[in-house]
C-alpha positions in Angstrom: 4.7 -7.4 11.0 3.6 -4.3 12.8 0.0 -4.4 14.1 -0.8 -1.3 12.0 0.0 -3.1 8.8 -2.5 -4.4 6.4 -1.9 -8.1 7.1 -3.3 -7.5 10.6 -6.4 -5.8 9.2 -7.0 -8.7 6.8 -6.6 -11.3 9.5 -8.8 -9.4 11.9 -11.6 -9.2 9.3 -11.3 -12.9 8.8 -11.7 -13.5 12.6 -14.8 -11.3 12.6 -16.3 -13.3 9.8 -15.6 -16.5 11.7 -17.3 -15.1 14.7 -20.2 -14.1 12.5 -20.5 -17.8 11.2 -20.6 -19.0 14.8 -23.3 -16.6 15.8 -25.3 -17.4 12.7 -25.0 -21.2 13.4 -26.4 -20.6 16.9 -29.2 -18.4 15.6 -30.2 -21.1 13.1 -30.0 -23.9 15.7 -32.2 -22.0 18.0 -34.5 -21.0 15.1 -34.5 -17.4 16.2 -37.0 -16.1 13.7 -36.5 -12.3 14.1 -32.8 -12.6 13.1 -33.6 -15.0 10.3 -36.0 -12.8 8.4 -34.9 -11.9 4.9 -32.1 -14.5 4.8 -31.5 -17.6 2.9 -32.1 -19.6 6.1 -35.8 -19.0 6.2 -37.4 -22.4 5.5 -34.0 -24.2 5.4 -33.5 -27.4 7.4 -30.8 -27.3 10.1 -28.8 -29.6 7.8 -29.1 -27.3 4.8 -28.2 -24.3 6.9 -25.2 -26.0 8.4 -24.0 -27.1 5.0 -24.3 -23.6 3.6 -22.5 -22.2 6.6 -19.7 -24.8 6.3 -19.2 -24.0 2.7 -19.3 -20.2 3.3 -16.8 -20.6 6.2 -14.4 -22.6 3.9 -14.7 -20.0 1.2 -14.0 -17.2 3.8 -10.9 -19.1 4.9 -9.7 -19.5 1.4 -10.3 -15.9 0.5 -8.5 -14.8 3.7 -5.3 -16.8 2.6 -5.7 -15.2 -0.8 -6.0 -11.7 0.6 -3.2 -12.3 3.1 -0.8 -13.4 0.5 -1.7 -10.7 -1.9 -1.1 -8.2 0.8 2.3 -9.7 1.6 3.3 -9.8 -2.0 2.5 -6.1 -2.4 4.6 -5.4 0.6 7.6 -7.2 -0.7 7.4 -5.7 -4.1 7.0 -2.2 -2.7 10.0 -2.9 -0.4 12.1 -3.9 -3.3 11.0 -0.9 -5.3 12.5 1.4 -2.6 15.8 -0.4 -3.1 16.1 1.7 -6.3 17.0 4.6 -4.1 20.2 2.9 -3.1 21.0 1.9 -6.7 20.5 5.4 -7.9 23.3 6.8 -5.8 25.8 4.3 -7.2 28.7 4.9 -9.5 28.8 5.9 -12.4 25.8 8.1 -11.6 24.0 8.1 -14.9 24.2 4.4 -15.3 23.1 3.8 -11.7 20.2 6.2 -12.2 19.0 4.3 -15.3 19.5 1.0 -13.6 17.5 2.1 -10.6 14.5 3.2 -12.8 14.6 0.0 -14.7 14.7 -2.0 -11.6 11.9 -0.1 -10.0 9.6 -0.6 -13.0 10.3 -4.2 -13.8 10.4 -5.8 -10.3 6.6 -5.7 -10.5 6.8 -8.3 -13.2 9.3 -10.7 -11.8 8.3 -14.2 -10.7 7.6 -13.9 -6.9 9.4 -17.1 -6.2 12.5 -15.5 -7.6 11.9 -12.4 -5.6 11.7 -14.5 -2.4 15.0 -16.1 -3.2 16.6 -12.6 -3.1 16.0 -12.5 0.7 17.6 -16.0 1.4 20.6 -14.5 3.1 18.3 -12.9 5.7 15.4 -15.4 5.7 16.1 -19.0 6.4 15.3 -21.6 3.8 12.5 -23.1 5.8 10.8 -19.8 6.2 11.0 -19.1 2.5 9.8 -22.6 1.9 6.7 -22.0 4.0 6.0 -18.8 2.2 6.3 -20.5 -1.2 3.9 -23.2 0.1 1.3 -20.7 1.0 1.8 -19.1 -2.4 1.1 -22.4 -4.1 -2.1 -22.7 -2.1 -3.0 -19.1 -2.9 -2.4 -19.8 -6.6 -4.7 -22.9 -6.4 -7.4 -20.8 -4.7 -7.2 -18.1 -7.3 -7.2 -20.4 -10.4 -8.7 -23.7 -9.2 -6.9 -25.7 -11.9 -8.8 -29.0 -11.6 -6.2 -30.7 -13.8 -3.7 -30.4 -10.9 -4.0 -31.7 -7.3 -4.7 -29.2 -4.7 -1.5 -28.3 -2.7 -1.3 -28.6 1.0 -3.9 -26.1 2.3 -2.8 -23.2 4.6 -5.2 -21.9 7.2 -5.6 -18.2 7.6 -3.9 -18.3 11.1 -0.9 -20.1 9.6 -0.7 -17.8 6.6 -0.9 -14.7 8.9 1.8 -16.0 11.2 4.2 -17.1 8.5 3.8 -14.1 6.3 4.0 -11.6 9.3 7.2 -13.2 10.5 8.7 -13.0 7.0 7.7 -9.4 6.6 9.2 -8.6 10.0 12.4 -10.2 9.1 12.6 -8.4 5.7 11.9 -5.1 7.4 14.4 -5.8 10.1 17.3 -6.9 7.8 16.7 -5.0 4.6 15.7 -1.5 5.9 18.5 1.0 6.3 18.8 2.5 9.8 18.0 6.2 10.1 
C-alpha cells in the first residue's frame, strides 16, 4: 500500500505509542520526578508502574490491529464500490445502471469474508487466509466474547505487512489502467 495511505498513518501512530511506552518505562525506572508529576505513576511502585505500562502496551497493540483492519476493510469496500462504474456502462444500459447502483449501495453490508473471496483470482489463498485470520483477531478484540477462545493473535507489524500487501495486490490487479 502506498506510504500516503491510511494504513501507514495508523501503523506509524502505533510505533510512536510504543516509543512513548519505552520512554515512560525509563522515566519510571529512573524515578525522574519532574516528568512524573500529575501522572498515575506518582507513588506507584516500580512493579505497579511496569504492570500498568505492560497492560497499556498490550491494549495499544490490540487497538492498532483493530484500526489497521478497519482501515483495510474500508479501503476494500470503497474499491468495490468504484466497480459500479464499470457495471453502469454495460448492456442493456438501463438494467446495468440499476444493477450498478444496487451493487454500490449493498456492498457495504456484505460479509467481509465473502468480499475477500471475490479477490481470489488475484490474491493467493494463503494471503486471503492471513487476512481472514487477522479479521478473526480483530473481531475478538472488538467483541471480547469470553465464551469463545481467543484466536491466534496478530501483532500490529504483521497486520500492517499483510494488509498492506493485500491492498497493494488489489490495487495492482483490480484498477483499470489510465
